[in-house]
Backbone bond lengths (Angstrom), bond angles and torsions (degrees), N, CA, C in turn:
res aa  C-N    CA-C-N  psi(-1)  N-CA   C-N-CA  omega(-1)  CA-C   N-CA-C  phi
1 X - - - 1.452 - - 1.646 108.74 -
2 X 1.264 121.63 138.17 1.346 121.70 175.05 1.610 108.71 -72.38
3 X 1.337 108.29 159.43 1.448 107.99 -169.81 1.630 104.06 -159.55
4 X 1.396 115.13 163.98 1.437 118.00 173.95 1.549 109.04 -82.08
5 X 1.447 115.61 134.79 1.479 121.92 -178.99 1.521 103.59 -98.66
6 X 1.363 110.50 150.29 1.525 117.99 -174.80 1.576 108.51 -122.45
7 X 1.231 113.77 160.34 1.452 119.05 -172.82 1.556 105.93 -126.25
8 X 1.334 124.92 83.67 1.537 120.78 -163.31 1.486 108.74 -62.75
9 X 1.441 122.61 -38.01 1.300 120.98 174.37 1.365 125.15 -44.71
10 X 1.401 114.50 -40.23 1.446 121.69 -178.68 1.545 110.07 -74.26
11 X 1.298 108.23 -29.66 1.697 117.90 -179.96 1.402 109.23 -70.84
12 X 1.329 123.94 -38.05 1.393 128.05 -178.09 1.520 107.81 -67.68
13 X 1.346 112.25 -50.59 1.496 116.33 177.48 1.519 114.62 -61.16
14 X 1.259 116.29 -39.35 1.504 115.51 174.94 1.433 111.91 -60.11
15 X 1.363 123.17 -43.74 1.463 127.94 176.20 1.537 108.88 -53.33
16 X 1.330 116.13 -47.46 1.419 116.17 -172.80 1.535 113.29 -70.96
17 X 1.380 113.73 -36.15 1.452 118.36 173.96 1.505 117.53 -61.09
18 X 1.335 108.60 -42.71 1.519 120.64 179.29 1.645 107.15 -65.87
19 X 1.214 118.08 -44.66 1.584 116.93 -175.74 1.639 103.65 -62.66
20 X 1.317 114.31 -48.25 1.544 115.54 178.07 1.459 113.07 -54.95
21 X 1.220 123.37 -43.76 1.551 124.00 179.81 1.535 108.69 -68.21
22 X 1.317 113.21 -41.26 1.509 116.22 -175.61 1.472 114.42 -65.28
23 X 1.268 122.04 -21.78 1.408 129.57 178.45 1.537 111.97 -65.76
24 X 1.318 113.27 -21.26 1.391 125.87 -173.90 1.496 116.13 -89.52
25 X 1.288 120.95 -13.14 1.533 123.15 -165.55 1.472 111.08 -119.42
26 X 1.351 111.55 166.36 1.556 121.73 -179.42 1.540 105.57 -104.00
27 X 1.255 116.86 -30.70 1.527 122.03 -176.85 1.501 119.41 -136.33
28 X 1.256 122.02 131.63 1.403 123.14 -176.17 1.512 106.24 -104.75
29 X 1.370 118.21 128.02 1.490 126.00 175.36 1.328 101.41 -96.85
30 X 1.414 126.38 110.98 1.437 127.95 175.46 1.629 111.99 -104.07
31 X 1.315 114.88 125.76 1.472 122.92 -171.46 1.478 108.60 -100.00
32 X 1.298 122.60 129.85 1.469 129.07 176.07 1.527 104.34 -121.44
33 X 1.406 114.26 155.54 1.394 123.73 169.12 1.495 109.80 -87.45
34 X 1.326 117.10 122.85 1.503 124.65 -176.53 1.616 106.39 -67.18
35 X 1.290 122.25 -17.49 1.510 118.26 177.66 1.486 110.18 -82.09
36 X 1.333 123.13 -23.64 1.515 126.83 178.15 1.496 106.70 -140.34
37 X 1.343 123.17 66.28 1.409 124.89 177.87 1.427 120.00 -51.65
38 X 1.366 112.75 -38.09 1.592 123.88 -176.98 1.384 102.32 -74.99
39 X 1.327 121.87 -54.98 1.502 123.42 -169.63 1.588 115.38 -68.53
40 X 1.345 113.12 -27.77 1.449 123.58 -179.17 1.498 114.87 -83.71
41 X 1.485 116.23 -4.29 1.483 121.03 -174.48 1.558 102.96 -99.52
42 X 1.242 114.44 143.67 1.515 122.91 178.00 1.520 105.45 -90.28
43 X 1.412 116.13 117.69 1.438 118.81 -170.23 1.560 112.04 -68.67
44 X 1.435 116.59 -22.29 1.360 119.99 -179.09 1.470 113.50 -105.23
45 X 1.358 113.84 33.95 1.524 119.68 178.61 1.437 116.26 -59.74
46 X 1.427 108.64 -42.56 1.625 107.19 -178.14 1.504 111.37 -68.05
47 X 1.278 125.87 -33.86 1.455 130.07 179.21 1.705 100.89 -63.11
48 X 1.206 121.09 -34.21 1.461 118.12 -178.22 1.501 108.90 -78.53
49 X 1.272 122.61 -49.62 1.444 128.70 -169.57 1.622 112.53 -84.19
50 X 1.360 107.96 -21.08 1.586 108.70 -179.95 1.544 110.06 67.71
51 X 1.489 107.97 -131.46 1.482 110.85 -178.81 1.537 112.27 -104.33
52 X 1.356 114.57 34.65 1.552 120.04 175.94 1.496 107.68 -70.17
53 X 1.272 120.92 144.49 1.415 120.28 164.45 1.621 111.93 -58.18
54 X 1.308 113.18 156.56 1.485 115.98 -177.40 1.412 111.47 -142.04
55 X 1.343 124.59 134.47 1.489 130.46 170.27 1.540 103.76 -117.73
56 X 1.396 116.47 130.44 1.284 119.35 -179.08 1.526 106.74 -108.26
57 X 1.432 118.62 134.58 1.417 123.94 173.58 1.564 109.13 -103.20
58 X 1.284 121.10 123.28 1.497 125.54 166.87 1.524 107.14 -86.55
59 X 1.249 117.35 88.52 1.499 124.77 -166.43 1.494 112.17 -91.61
60 X 1.280 117.54 166.33 1.566 127.10 177.66 1.585 102.77 62.94
61 X 1.283 117.36 44.77 1.461 120.86 178.71 1.583 107.17 -74.79
62 X 1.395 118.90 -16.94 1.323 119.81 174.52 1.582 116.10 -76.89
63 X 1.313 113.97 -1.84 1.481 119.12 179.91 1.489 105.66 -112.61
64 X 1.325 127.70 -22.89 1.345 131.35 -173.71 1.602 113.82 -92.95
65 X 1.223 118.43 166.45 1.500 126.06 -175.65 1.430 104.93 -70.94
66 X 1.216 121.02 122.02 1.517 121.75 -179.98 1.445 113.96 -63.11
67 X 1.260 116.19 -28.23 1.573 114.41 -174.03 1.511 109.97 -72.61
68 X 1.396 119.63 -15.24 1.368 118.32 176.72 1.561 119.80 -102.17
69 X 1.360 115.10 -4.09 1.501 120.85 -174.89 1.483 110.70 -65.59
70 X 1.339 118.90 -50.02 1.488 117.13 -175.33 1.508 109.84 -73.63
71 X 1.283 119.48 -34.44 1.435 126.11 178.53 1.685 109.60 -55.36
72 X 1.362 106.70 -51.58 1.492 113.50 -177.69 1.620 104.50 -63.55
73 X 1.342 120.51 -47.11 1.461 123.36 -177.62 1.594 109.11 -53.55
74 X 1.339 115.42 -48.97 1.478 116.65 -179.59 1.610 110.23 -61.18
75 X 1.352 116.04 -39.14 1.426 118.58 -179.91 1.514 114.93 -66.47
76 X 1.166 117.53 -42.77 1.537 128.47 177.64 1.588 108.27 -64.49
77 X 1.281 112.46 -45.49 1.549 117.17 179.80 1.533 112.44 -58.02
78 X 1.474 107.67 -45.77 1.540 117.26 -176.90 1.545 105.99 -63.42
79 X 1.236 118.33 -48.93 1.492 124.19 -172.97 1.577 112.84 -74.18
80 X 1.269 117.88 -26.01 1.460 119.45 -168.30 1.469 111.95 -106.72
81 X 1.404 112.62 -13.23 1.551 125.93 -168.87 1.580 107.26 45.91
82 X 1.286 120.99 33.24 1.361 125.55 175.02 1.533 109.31 -120.44
83 X 1.430 115.10 152.77 1.405 121.70 -174.01 1.562 107.28 -69.39
84 X 1.383 117.25 142.67 1.517 116.16 -178.20 1.589 106.04 -128.53
85 X 1.364 120.37 131.96 1.356 123.96 172.07 1.462 111.23 -122.40
86 X 1.304 117.47 128.62 1.510 124.57 176.45 1.431 106.38 -74.63
87 X 1.342 126.73 123.02 1.401 128.47 -176.68 1.387 115.26 -122.18
88 X 1.373 119.60 148.45 1.470 133.35 168.90 1.565 105.47 -131.36
89 X 1.223 114.99 91.96 1.497 118.89 -169.63 1.594 113.42 -63.75
90 X 1.279 116.08 -2.27 1.541 115.06 164.62 1.391 114.67 -82.01
91 X 1.377 116.36 -0.76 1.489 122.26 -171.72 1.657 102.69 -109.26
92 X 1.319 115.69 112.83 1.461 118.80 -179.73 1.491 116.27 -64.70
93 X 1.384 114.67 -26.00 1.527 118.95 167.10 1.461 115.45 -51.41
94 X 1.310 110.59 -42.57 1.545 112.31 -176.20 1.466 112.25 -67.25
95 X 1.338 114.40 -35.12 1.480 116.33 178.46 1.592 111.80 -67.57
96 X 1.354 116.07 -31.26 1.498 117.11 173.87 1.447 108.41 -71.60
97 X 1.277 123.49 -35.00 1.540 123.15 -178.45 1.558 107.39 -69.24
98 X 1.350 117.18 -37.99 1.543 115.66 175.05 1.529 114.49 -55.70
99 X 1.368 108.73 -50.24 1.462 117.27 -175.26 1.531 108.28 -65.88
100 X 1.274 123.84 -39.14 1.435 122.70 177.09 1.489 113.25 -69.02
101 X 1.321 113.64 -27.93 1.626 113.93 -178.53 1.508 106.05 -78.20
102 X 1.364 117.94 -43.19 1.387 120.79 173.01 1.492 118.66 -40.37
103 X 1.439 109.46 -53.74 1.443 122.28 -173.78 1.674 102.95 -64.74
104 X 1.297 112.11 -44.32 1.548 114.07 -176.81 1.464 112.40 -59.30
105 X 1.405 114.75 -45.47 1.416 117.44 -179.52 1.421 114.85 -70.23
106 X 1.309 120.43 -37.56 1.508 123.85 -174.82 1.605 117.64 -84.05
107 X 1.451 111.84 -18.56 1.450 114.04 -179.64 1.505 113.87 -54.78
108 X 1.373 121.57 -46.90 1.454 119.35 -178.44 1.570 108.38 -57.18
109 X 1.302 119.88 -41.95 1.376 127.79 -174.87 1.597 110.66 -61.31
110 X 1.273 116.74 -42.03 1.361 118.88 -178.22 1.543 115.04 -83.12
111 X 1.430 114.41 -20.57 1.426 121.52 170.51 1.650 108.83 -67.19
112 X 1.396 110.70 -36.72 1.414 112.63 -174.88 1.537 110.79 -72.63
113 X 1.314 116.41 -30.87 1.482 121.18 173.11 1.405 117.76 -59.10
114 X 1.475 113.71 -42.41 1.433 118.70 -178.90 1.624 107.01 -75.47
115 X 1.339 120.83 -24.94 1.449 120.53 174.96 1.590 108.23 -68.79
116 X 1.251 120.47 -25.23 1.411 126.14 178.92 1.455 109.84 -78.53
117 X 1.374 116.59 -7.79 1.434 113.31 179.26 1.544 115.55 97.94
118 X 1.422 113.10 2.02 1.518 118.02 176.41 1.466 116.13 -89.67
119 X 1.284 122.23 147.57 1.372 126.75 -176.50 1.486 108.43 -59.41
120 X 1.436 122.14 145.70 1.328 124.94 173.21 1.562 117.76 -61.79
121 X 1.336 123.87 144.69 1.383 120.42 -172.32 1.616 97.37 -155.62
122 X 1.422 105.88 165.65 1.492 119.44 174.32 1.535 108.39 -70.98
123 X 1.361 113.16 151.42 1.633 112.32 173.97 1.439 103.78 -80.96
124 X 1.392 108.53 143.71 1.477 119.28 179.77 1.464 108.54 -100.35
125 X 1.443 115.52 128.92 1.446 122.15 -175.24 1.479 113.80 -129.71
126 X 1.321 118.16 156.71 1.409 122.09 174.68 1.622 110.26 -141.43
127 X 1.336 112.00 152.70 1.392 116.90 179.95 1.588 110.79 -102.16
128 X 1.216 117.45 125.60 1.533 120.38 174.36 1.531 116.26 -123.48
129 X 1.307 115.81 161.78 1.468 117.68 174.94 1.646 105.65 162.60
130 X 1.336 105.53 169.40 1.392 116.45 177.47 1.606 112.49 -61.89
131 X 1.332 124.19 152.93 1.458 119.94 178.35 1.460 112.38 -50.25
132 X 1.304 117.72 145.76 1.419 132.67 177.25 1.512 122.27 51.95
133 X 1.308 110.10 26.38 1.483 117.72 175.77 1.610 112.80 -84.61
134 X 1.379 114.06 -7.52 1.498 117.47 -178.61 1.426 116.84 111.21
135 X 1.420 118.13 26.22 1.385 125.83 -176.75 1.524 110.06 -68.95
136 X 1.324 113.12 -56.86 1.449 120.69 -179.28 1.655 112.71 -60.35
137 X 1.317 111.61 -42.87 1.582 113.22 175.37 1.494 113.21 -61.19
138 X 1.289 117.39 -34.61 1.504 123.97 -178.34 1.516 102.87 -67.82
139 X 1.410 119.89 -52.43 1.385 119.70 -177.76 1.612 112.23 -60.67
140 X 1.293 115.69 -44.50 1.507 119.15 178.15 1.597 114.67 -56.92
141 X 1.366 107.10 -44.68 1.646 110.50 177.25 1.477 109.34 -66.66
142 X 1.260 121.43 -41.56 1.445 122.63 172.77 1.544 117.94 -52.87
143 X 1.272 107.96 -54.43 1.421 119.32 -177.97 1.663 113.04 -61.33
144 X 1.303 117.76 -29.77 1.435 120.66 -179.03 1.616 102.78 -73.74
145 X 1.284 124.65 -9.66 1.366 126.24 172.89 1.348 109.90 -79.46
146 X 1.283 124.53 -35.19 1.416 132.20 -175.35 1.480 114.20 -144.42
147 X 1.413 118.89 95.86 1.399 116.80 -164.41 1.544 115.92 -92.82
148 X 1.355 116.56 14.09 1.468 123.09 -173.42 1.531 110.39 -83.97
149 X 1.254 117.58 112.72 1.518 123.27 170.00 1.463 113.20 -74.77
150 X 1.273 118.29 131.27 1.453 120.40 -175.12 1.565 111.70 -107.51
151 X 1.276 117.76 2.86 1.478 119.28 172.90 1.553 108.68 89.53
152 X 1.366 114.92 176.37 1.451 120.40 -178.23 1.480 115.52 -81.29
153 X 1.299 116.11 142.19 1.471 123.70 177.40 1.446 108.87 -91.87
154 X 1.387 114.12 162.60 1.494 116.29 177.62 1.506 115.21 -58.54
155 X 1.260 118.85 130.59 1.477 124.13 176.99 1.499 113.22 89.38
156 X 1.361 112.69 9.20 1.583 119.02 -174.45 1.570 98.99 -117.88
157 X 1.469 111.80 139.55 1.397 113.96 -178.21 1.490 103.11 -76.84
158 X 1.411 113.73 166.36 1.431 115.46 -175.62 1.587 119.75 -66.57
159 X 1.330 109.42 -24.89 1.485 116.06 167.85 1.421 119.58 -59.17
160 X 1.412 119.52 -22.82 1.315 120.40 -173.74 1.642 108.93 -103.00
161 X 1.335 113.01 105.65 1.541 118.65 -172.95 1.532 108.06 -101.98
162 X 1.275 110.47 155.62 1.474 119.74 172.75 1.462 112.87 -103.19
163 X 1.354 117.04 138.64 1.410 113.67 -178.12 1.537 103.38 -122.08
164 X 1.295 119.06 138.86 1.457 122.77 177.17 1.371 111.68 -87.18
165 X 1.348 122.41 109.79 1.397 131.67 178.46 1.548 111.36 -68.27
166 X 1.400 114.58 -45.70 1.403 119.90 171.15 1.601 104.35 -160.34
167 X 1.214 119.72 -167.66 1.488 120.27 -175.58 1.486 111.93 -67.31
168 X 1.295 116.75 -17.42 1.502 120.01 -176.20 1.475 117.59 -106.93
169 X 1.404 114.32 -6.18 1.478 115.22 -179.81 1.489 106.53 -145.55
170 X 1.485 108.59 134.99 1.524 127.37 163.26 1.386 111.57 -108.76
171 X 1.274 111.44 140.56 1.563 114.24 174.19 1.454 114.75 -127.12
172 X 1.280 112.79 137.18 1.533 118.92 173.55 1.531 108.99 -64.57
173 X 1.440 116.31 123.55 1.455 109.12 -171.03 1.508 115.80 -91.57
174 X 1.295 113.97 18.54 1.505 118.18 163.96 1.573 114.96 -118.90
175 X 1.207 116.65 142.34 1.523 122.51 -174.91 1.428 114.40 -71.20
176 X 1.425 120.44 146.70 1.574 112.13 169.01 1.558 103.03 -94.73
177 X 1.283 112.35 132.96 1.501 113.90 178.18 1.325 112.71 -94.85
178 X 1.230 123.75 115.58 1.469 135.82 179.16 1.475 109.82 -63.51
179 X 1.297 130.17 119.29 1.553 127.20 -176.47 1.557 102.89 -64.93
180 X 1.311 108.08 143.03 1.489 118.93 -179.66 1.568 108.27 -79.06
181 X 1.363 115.49 143.95 1.490 124.17 -177.80 1.598 107.29 -54.95
182 X 1.322 112.04 153.96 1.411 123.37 -174.18 1.530 109.21 -114.67
183 X 1.256 120.68 -28.46 1.388 125.64 -161.62 1.637 118.28 -105.52
184 X 1.231 113.72 2.70 1.470 118.48 -168.01 1.542 109.46 -134.66
185 X 1.394 117.76 94.52 1.417 120.76 -174.41 1.557 110.79 -64.46
186 X 1.409 119.42 -38.69 1.472 112.82 176.06 1.384 115.94 -66.35
187 X 1.349 126.08 -34.89 1.439 127.34 167.36 1.548 111.68 -59.20
188 X 1.235 116.08 -45.26 1.604 120.63 174.97 1.403 109.91 -58.46
189 X 1.224 126.39 -46.87 1.469 126.41 175.12 1.495 117.44 -50.36
190 X 1.319 113.87 -43.01 1.538 127.01 -172.49 1.596 100.82 -76.59
191 X 1.426 117.50 -36.30 1.449 115.54 173.68 1.482 116.34 -67.19
192 X 1.316 112.65 -31.71 1.485 118.51 179.36 1.555 111.77 -71.33
193 X 1.396 111.33 -34.88 1.414 115.23 176.49 1.448 118.11 -63.17
194 X 1.387 119.26 -29.52 1.436 125.65 -176.01 1.472 108.76 -99.53
195 X 1.406 111.51 6.24 1.513 115.72 179.83 1.496 120.30 75.99
196 X 1.325 114.87 22.74 1.530 122.26 -171.96 1.509 108.03 -93.61
197 X 1.375 120.83 2.73 1.384 125.72 -177.36 1.626 103.07 -131.47
198 X 1.296 111.11 131.28 1.634 116.08 -179.39 1.590 107.84 -53.99
199 X 1.276 113.99 143.56 1.449 120.55 -178.77 1.541 111.10 -62.40
200 X 1.207 119.08 -19.50 1.548 121.53 -175.06 1.524 109.07 -76.50
201 X 1.349 114.25 -10.34 1.419 119.43 -178.05 1.488 118.37 -90.31
202 X 1.294 115.64 -1.94 1.473 125.87 -175.24 1.471 113.39 -160.04
203 X 1.431 113.72 161.46 1.475 119.00 175.62 1.575 107.26 -98.15
204 X 1.370 111.47 131.17 1.574 120.54 -175.08 1.468 104.96 -55.30
205 X 1.380 119.67 -45.21 1.502 112.56 -175.08 1.576 114.33 -60.34
206 X 1.372 117.32 -45.39 1.391 120.87 176.16 1.548 112.03 -54.18
207 X 1.173 122.14 -47.79 1.573 129.02 -179.99 1.553 107.56 -65.65
208 X 1.341 115.44 -41.88 1.412 114.85 -175.30 1.614 108.81 -71.45
209 X 1.219 121.88 -35.69 1.374 124.11 171.28 1.500 116.37 -59.99
210 X 1.397 111.31 -44.86 1.466 114.08 178.05 1.486 113.19 -64.95
211 X 1.382 115.65 -35.34 1.464 120.40 179.50 1.431 112.22 -63.74
212 X 1.274 118.60 -40.22 1.616 121.69 177.77 1.575 105.27 -62.12
213 X 1.359 123.15 -42.44 1.395 119.70 170.04 1.487 116.99 -56.69
214 X 1.260 110.47 -50.63 1.536 113.80 -173.62 1.561 109.65 -66.44
215 X 1.165 121.96 -37.28 1.526 126.29 173.83 1.603 107.54 -61.43
216 X 1.237 123.76 -45.50 1.501 125.02 177.19 1.514 109.68 -68.15
217 X 1.322 117.79 -42.00 1.511 119.74 177.35 1.486 113.08 -64.14
218 X 1.303 119.26 -28.87 1.529 125.64 175.53 1.431 116.09 -81.95
219 X 1.266 111.31 1.95 1.579 116.26 174.23 1.635 113.23 89.88
220 X 1.270 124.84 12.17 1.331 127.94 177.67 1.430 119.53 -103.74
221 X 1.386 119.65 18.80 1.486 118.20 177.68 1.524 116.39 -48.87
222 X 1.265 117.83 -36.85 1.492 121.04 179.00 1.471 112.44 -54.20
223 X 1.399 113.86 -42.68 1.391 123.53 -176.39 1.674 105.17 -53.90
224 X 1.264 110.47 -48.97 1.524 114.77 -171.63 1.550 107.98 -69.89
225 X 1.436 116.19 -38.59 1.361 115.28 176.77 1.488 121.86 -61.94
226 X 1.334 109.90 -35.59 1.515 116.47 -176.41 1.619 105.24 -79.88
227 X 1.340 116.23 -41.10 1.494 113.98 -173.28 1.474 108.29 -71.34
228 X 1.336 125.99 -33.76 1.499 126.32 -172.51 1.393 109.93 -104.11
229 X 1.394 122.25 -2.50 1.373 123.44 170.80 1.630 110.99 61.66
230 X 1.311 112.10 41.00 1.351 117.92 -174.30 1.530 111.38 -101.26
231 X 1.398 124.81 131.44 1.394 127.25 168.00 1.442 113.46 -100.98
232 X 1.266 122.58 143.91 1.487 117.81 179.55 1.542 107.83 89.09
233 X 1.212 114.03 -157.59 1.580 118.82 -175.99 1.429 111.99 -69.21
234 X 1.327 117.10 132.61 1.538 119.67 175.36 1.497 110.37 -81.93
235 X 1.367 114.85 106.92 1.403 125.66 176.64 1.566 116.93 -131.35
236 X 1.398 117.24 161.78 1.260 111.12 172.96 1.454 119.47 -56.36
237 X 1.355 109.37 -37.90 1.594 115.14 178.20 1.478 115.23 -60.69
238 X 1.331 111.90 -41.62 1.539 118.57 -172.55 1.598 108.94 -74.73
239 X 1.378 113.71 -29.23 1.428 115.06 176.17 1.513 114.49 -72.29
240 X 1.552 107.91 -36.67 1.504 110.18 -179.70 1.559 106.33 -68.42
241 X 1.276 119.86 -33.19 1.511 123.65 -176.20 1.555 109.76 -67.26
242 X 1.351 111.74 -42.51 1.431 115.55 -178.39 1.488 111.06 -62.37
243 X 1.434 120.21 -35.48 1.373 127.34 178.81 1.602 116.06 -83.44
244 X 1.393 107.48 0.16 1.529 115.53 -174.49 1.549 113.87 54.32
245 X 1.290 112.11 38.20 1.376 120.00 175.19 1.574 109.75 -90.58
246 X 1.307 116.44 90.85 1.344 124.07 -177.62 1.446 117.68 -117.96
247 X 1.411 117.79 142.20 1.550 120.82 -174.83 1.470 99.91 -121.71
248 X 1.397 109.68 -175.39 1.484 122.92 -171.65 1.609 112.04 -53.93
249 X 1.300 119.49 132.54 1.345 129.48 -178.30 1.537 112.49 81.37
250 X 1.341 114.56 24.90 1.553 123.05 179.11 1.484 111.82 60.73
251 X 1.386 119.24 30.01 1.434 119.36 174.90 1.300 112.78 -91.12
252 X 1.506 121.05 150.42 1.347 123.44 168.86 1.516 119.96 -61.18
253 X 1.418 119.92 134.36 1.482 117.50 -175.78 1.515 107.54 -80.94
254 X 1.388 114.06 103.41 1.508 118.15 -165.94 1.560 102.98 -91.49
255 X 1.258 118.99 -21.13 1.500 118.44 176.15 1.480 110.12 -68.98
256 X 1.385 115.96 -49.33 1.609 118.77 -175.37 1.569 103.42 -68.32
257 X 1.340 120.54 -37.71 1.382 117.53 -179.13 1.439 115.98 -63.03
258 X 1.313 113.75 -40.31 1.524 121.87 -177.09 1.465 108.12 -61.45
259 X 1.188 116.49 -48.47 1.660 119.72 -179.40 1.475 109.49 -62.09
260 X 1.457 111.14 -40.65 1.486 113.06 -178.77 1.452 115.71 -63.32
261 X 1.350 121.11 -37.08 1.491 125.03 -179.29 1.362 112.13 -68.95
262 X 1.458 116.78 -42.96 1.430 120.52 -176.01 1.595 108.22 -70.03
263 X 1.284 117.99 -39.22 1.429 120.02 174.01 1.560 114.92 -61.77
264 X 1.318 120.17 -45.70 1.407 130.27 174.30 1.467 109.52 -52.61
265 X 1.318 121.32 -50.90 1.435 129.68 -174.76 1.546 107.10 -65.25
266 X 1.380 117.88 -45.71 1.465 119.36 -169.73 1.656 105.88 -78.84
267 X 1.152 118.29 -17.53 1.571 121.31 175.67 1.478 107.11 -93.27
268 X 1.302 121.99 -6.27 1.569 114.78 176.47 1.533 112.40 81.26
269 X 1.398 114.97 14.40 1.466 111.76 178.15 1.478 122.61 -81.41
270 X 1.422 111.00 -21.02 1.436 114.45 171.34 1.515 117.44 -69.75
271 X 1.282 110.91 -23.23 1.480 122.16 -177.46 1.519 113.04 142.42
272 X 1.314 118.64 176.50 1.373 125.42 179.10 1.570 108.94 -84.95
273 X 1.283 112.39 102.15 1.574 116.84 -175.13 1.461 116.15 -126.82
274 X 1.419 115.57 134.98 1.467 124.66 175.52 1.469 104.23 -110.37
275 X 1.377 114.93 125.42 1.376 114.82 -173.71 1.590 112.95 -91.92
276 X 1.449 111.33 -10.76 1.503 116.42 176.63 1.426 110.23 -120.67
277 X 1.187 117.05 131.85 1.575 119.54 175.91 1.518 110.17 -97.40
278 X 1.357 115.42 152.41 1.433 122.13 -171.15 1.516 115.38 -82.89
279 X 1.344 123.73 26.12 1.413 126.34 -178.30 1.510 107.91 -110.32
């Protein structure tokens, strides 16, 4: 059976890099993909961040099924004891919500530092998450609110710059990449579907076939049928035939169809789909 391949050396390096950055901040902004909130969450996050404050963003809400977003947010908030915001980074209001929540969470931490006789300073924050969940987009949107670079801090390489979002928040302008899980193939397939795993780690045909199953199991079969105009069983072969994508020997072009379906799902063209339910 085809499966997702892993690169343990890369994962170990990602963990080391992340721990180094985490030692510099007061609050961690963790980004999840609203289409797969469970699979895009790092199960050992608490071990990584220790007692740091955490704000969780349930991102890409513009691509997920709206009826599950708030339900997932409530569940994650209850289980993590962290604040959760449902975000669509195309919406400026969501960026303002994130900034307000960071200030709310870090104010007590900053007051405690002053009580200890330290000089007042802005709270230091960083954005972390699995690959391609929207970390860089979050950073870029926040940076547009405050474009002043404040330079390197002690213990940070020169490439890692801090940006002052406002007088109360500084943001590390490089994301913390959370290493992808190694031991759960079902989770890995979902991460591949949303492009959180490099394409070298899997075969597009395998993941596309699994994605069709996942969409059907999640209750969105009609979305597939309507978008691809397929009658009968929904398969890569039938989708290719419906689009008249034929290669030598009158065979359906499975390679092209696989890439097409993965791209359609990732861009939200098939419909607003959540692959994991909060129960």
